[in-house]
N, C-alpha and C positions, 0 to 999 in steps of 0.2 A: 572354335565355332560356337560352343555352348555359351561362352562369355559374351560373344557378340549378340547372340539371341537374347540373353538376359538383359544386356544393355538396351537393345532396341525395344524390348517389352516394357522396360521402365520408362524409356523416352516416350513411347507411344502412350503409356498410361498417364504420365505427367502432362504431356502436351495436350492429350485428349481432354483431360480434366480442366486444364486452363481454357481451352476452346469452349468447352461446355459451360464453365462458370462465366466466361465473358459473354457468351450468347444469352444465357439466362439473365444475367444482370442487365443487359441491354434490352431484352424483350420484356421483362417484368418490372423493371424500374428505370425506364428511360429518362424520366424527369430528374430523378436523383443522380443518375449518371451524368446528365447534362449539367446540372447545377454544380456538381462536384468538379467537373472538368473546366467549366467556364469560370470558376473562381481563379484557376491558375492561368488559363489561356482564354482571353476573350475571343469568342467565335460565335457566329450566327448559328441558329438552330439547324438550318438547312445544310450548312457546311459541316456541322458536327455530325449530322446523320449520314451525310455522304462519306465523311472520313471514317466513321465507325463501320459502316457496311463495307467500305473498301478494305479496311484493315482486317475485318472478320473474314472476308473472302480470300484475301492474300494469305492470312494465317491458315485457313482451311486448306488451300492449295499446297502450301509449304508443308503442312502437317501430313497430307497424303503422300507427297513426293518423297519427303525425307524420313518419315516414320513408318507409315503403313505399308507402302510398297516394298521397301527393303525388308521389313519384317515378314511380309508374306512370301517374298522370294526365299528368305532363309528357311521359313517353315516348309516350303515346297521342296527345296533341295535337301533338307536335313531331316 
């Protein structure tokens, strides 16, 4: 049980950091993010914004479902 708790704590910390970094990068440097990505994949700005917000939302939902909720459940029962 303790090993699983430790594993979920690390998963939550790492994935939470990735989510935070991705959000900060997109909020504070949207032009740099767009220019960097559009060099690899030609995409219109509107489609890029839609894709970024969609992926951020999906990642946040998956983060909550697969990291935060199981960790909270383990903390409550243990």
